[in-house]
C-alpha positions as CSV (number, residue, x, y, z in Angstrom):
1,M,87.9,35.7,87.0
2,S,83.9,35.2,87.5
3,A,81.4,37.5,85.1
4,D,80.3,39.6,88.6
5,M,83.8,40.2,89.6
6,A,85.1,41.5,86.1
7,P,83.1,45.1,86.6
8,L,84.6,45.1,89.7
9,V,88.0,44.8,88.8
10,W,87.9,47.2,85.9
11,F,86.4,49.7,88.1
12,V,89.2,49.2,90.5
13,L,92.1,49.7,87.4
14,I,90.3,53.0,85.9
15,V,90.3,54.1,89.3
16,A,93.6,53.7,90.2
17,G,95.0,54.7,86.8
18,L,93.3,58.3,87.2
19,V,94.6,58.2,90.4
20,L,98.1,57.9,89.4
21,A,97.7,60.5,85.9
22,S,96.5,63.1,88.6
23,L,99.2,62.2,91.1
24,L,101.8,62.4,88.3
25,L,100.2,65.7,86.6
26,N,100.5,67.7,90.1
27,V,103.9,66.4,91.0
28,L,105.4,68.4,87.2
29,W,103.1,71.2,88.3
30,S,104.4,71.6,91.3
31,R,107.9,71.1,89.9
32,E,107.2,74.2,88.2
33,Q,106.5,76.1,91.2
34,V,109.5,75.3,92.7
35,K,111.8,76.5,89.6
36,K,110.2,79.6,89.7
37,D,110.1,80.5,93.3
38,L,113.9,79.4,92.7
39,R,113.9,82.4,90.0
40,Q,111.8,85.1,92.0
41,Q,114.5,84.6,94.8
42,G,117.0,85.6,91.8
43,A,118.7,82.2,91.3
44,A,118.8,79.8,88.8
45,P,117.5,76.2,89.1
46,I,120.0,73.3,87.7
47,Q,117.6,70.4,88.6
48,V,114.8,70.1,90.6
49,R,114.1,66.3,91.5
50,W,111.1,64.7,92.9
51,C,111.4,62.9,96.2
52,P,108.5,60.3,97.1
53,Y,108.6,59.0,100.4
54,P,111.0,57.5,101.9
55,F,113.2,59.4,100.0
56,G,111.9,62.4,100.5
57,D,111.3,61.7,104.2
58,W,111.2,65.2,105.6
59,V,107.5,65.1,104.0
60,V,106.4,63.7,107.4
61,F,106.4,67.4,109.0
62,Y,104.4,68.8,106.4
63,P,100.9,66.7,105.9
64,A,99.5,66.8,102.1
65,T,102.7,68.1,100.3
66,I,105.0,66.8,98.0
67,A,109.0,66.7,98.4
68,F,111.6,68.2,96.0
69,R,115.4,68.4,96.2
70,A,116.8,71.2,94.2
71,M,119.9,71.9,92.7
72,F,120.5,75.4,91.4
73,V,123.0,78.6,91.2
74,D,122.1,81.5,94.4
75,A,122.9,84.8,93.7
76,T,126.6,85.0,94.1
77,G,127.2,82.3,91.7
78,C,127.3,79.3,93.8
79,I,126.3,76.1,93.1
80,Q,124.0,75.1,96.4
81,T,121.4,72.4,97.0
82,A,118.4,72.3,99.1
83,R,115.1,70.3,100.1
84,C,111.6,72.1,100.2
85,V,108.0,70.7,100.1
86,V,104.8,72.2,97.7
87,H,101.3,72.0,99.2
88,T,98.9,69.8,97.2
89,W,96.2,72.4,96.9
90,F,98.1,76.0,97.2
91,H,101.1,74.8,95.6
92,S,102.9,77.5,97.7
93,V,106.7,76.1,98.0
94,H,108.3,76.0,101.7
95,W,111.8,75.4,102.1
96,V,113.0,72.8,104.8
97,R,115.6,74.0,107.1
98,D,118.9,72.1,106.9
99,D,118.9,70.1,110.4
100,L,115.7,68.9,110.4
101,A,116.4,65.2,109.7
102,Y,114.1,61.9,110.1
103,L,114.0,61.6,113.6
104,D,114.3,64.6,116.0
105,R,116.0,64.5,119.0
106,D,114.2,67.6,120.3
107,L,110.5,66.3,119.6
108,P,108.1,67.5,122.6
109,A,107.1,64.7,124.9
110,F,103.3,65.3,124.1
111,W,104.4,63.8,120.4
112,R,106.8,61.0,121.8
113,S,104.2,60.1,124.3
114,L,101.5,60.2,121.4
115,A,103.7,58.3,119.2
116,F,104.6,55.5,121.6
117,A,100.8,55.0,122.0
118,A,100.5,54.7,118.6
119,A,103.1,52.2,118.2
120,L,101.3,50.3,121.1
121,F,97.9,50.1,119.1
122,L,99.5,48.8,115.7
123,T,101.5,46.5,117.6
124,L,98.2,45.1,119.3
125,F,96.6,45.4,115.9
126,G,99.2,43.4,114.2
127,L,99.5,40.5,117.0
128,R,95.7,39.7,117.0
129,H,95.4,39.8,113.4
130,L,98.2,37.8,112.9
131,W,97.1,35.1,115.0
132,S,93.7,35.3,114.0
133,G,94.3,35.1,110.5
134,T,91.4,37.1,109.8
135,F,90.2,40.8,109.7
136,V,86.5,42.1,109.1
137,W,86.2,45.6,108.4
138,P,84.1,48.0,110.2
139,R,81.0,49.2,108.7
140,I,80.7,52.2,107.2
141,G,77.3,54.0,106.7
142,L,73.7,52.6,107.9
143,G,72.9,51.0,104.7
144,G,74.5,48.3,102.2
145,H,76.4,45.1,102.9
146,P,79.2,44.9,105.1
147,P,82.3,44.8,103.1
148,A,83.4,40.9,103.2
149,P,86.0,40.2,105.7
150,W,89.6,39.2,104.8
151,H,91.1,35.8,105.6
152,G,94.6,34.4,104.8
153,W,97.4,36.7,102.8
154,P,95.7,39.6,102.6
155,V,95.3,39.9,106.5
156,T,98.8,38.5,107.0
157,L,100.5,41.1,104.9
158,L,98.6,43.9,106.6
159,S,99.2,42.7,110.2
160,I,103.1,43.2,109.3
161,A,102.4,46.0,108.2
162,S,101.0,47.0,111.4
163,L,104.1,45.8,113.0
164,C,106.6,47.4,110.9
165,G,104.3,50.7,111.8
166,A,104.7,49.9,115.4
167,V,108.4,49.8,114.8
168,N,109.0,52.8,113.0
169,L,107.0,54.8,115.8
170,F,109.0,53.1,118.5
171,A,112.3,54.3,117.0
172,G,110.7,58.1,117.1
173,A,109.7,57.6,120.7
174,F,113.0,57.3,121.6
175,F,115.5,58.3,119.3
176,R,116.2,60.8,122.3
177,S,118.1,58.2,123.8
178,M,120.0,57.0,121.4
179,P,123.8,57.2,121.5
180,K,124.5,59.9,118.5
181,A,127.1,57.7,117.3
182,K,124.4,55.5,116.4
183,E,122.2,57.9,115.1
184,R,122.7,57.3,111.2
185,R,122.1,53.8,111.4
186,W,118.8,54.5,113.5
187,I,117.8,56.5,111.0
188,L,118.4,54.5,107.9
189,F,116.9,51.9,109.5
190,A,113.3,53.8,110.9
191,R,113.4,54.5,106.9
192,V,113.8,51.0,105.9
193,I,111.5,49.4,108.2
194,A,108.6,52.5,107.3
195,F,109.0,52.0,103.5
196,L,108.6,47.6,103.9
197,G,106.0,48.7,105.9
198,W,104.4,50.9,103.2
199,I,104.7,48.3,100.6
200,L,103.2,45.7,102.3
201,F,100.0,47.7,103.3
202,L,99.7,48.8,99.8
203,A,100.1,45.1,98.7
204,S,97.5,43.6,100.9
205,F,94.4,45.5,99.2
206,P,95.3,43.8,95.5
207,V,96.0,40.5,96.8
208,A,92.8,40.9,98.7
209,L,91.2,41.2,95.5
210,W,92.7,38.8,93.8
211,R,91.8,36.4,96.3
212,S,87.9,37.7,96.3
213,S,88.1,37.2,92.5
214,L,89.5,33.3,92.6
215,N,86.5,32.6,95.2
216,G,84.1,34.5,93.0
């Protein structure tokens, strides 16, 4: 690592550490809000478990929230399990209905069309940059130098992540036409491909930083 790159690497590591610490503190606080909400309803919490995406896949229906799965004793003395989300900023608890699944057969035509259009865009984006092997970040603002273009492995990871996102959106757009006997396999496939896409997308950034440090 060159002397010029060392401050940038330390800056990225410090920022990532602060973001991770803030996330964990927010999760702990939100977990306590779930317990508090259960007690206000006359229930006794047994276990409240954080379910990050894709394990808490219902969080996709509630932007800027944290997903939890709770086990509790209700007012009648029976043990129940339920899903909920906690809004990141206001920490209000919303309980998710039991029939809400990762893919929705009753998704309105507008949202299915939007998912299909987004899937086409991600497909074209992924194939184009996978073929060229280069990705140029758009310039943000008027001043300063444009971001350095990506080459090689970072572009490959980003392109495959884009294709995974496209497959996931296609699965949602065409889920209504799938036989009910294959619903569970289709949902599992969509969840796995979405998880893989996010892993590849996040991995592309440290790989790009590592390559730039070698070139520097």
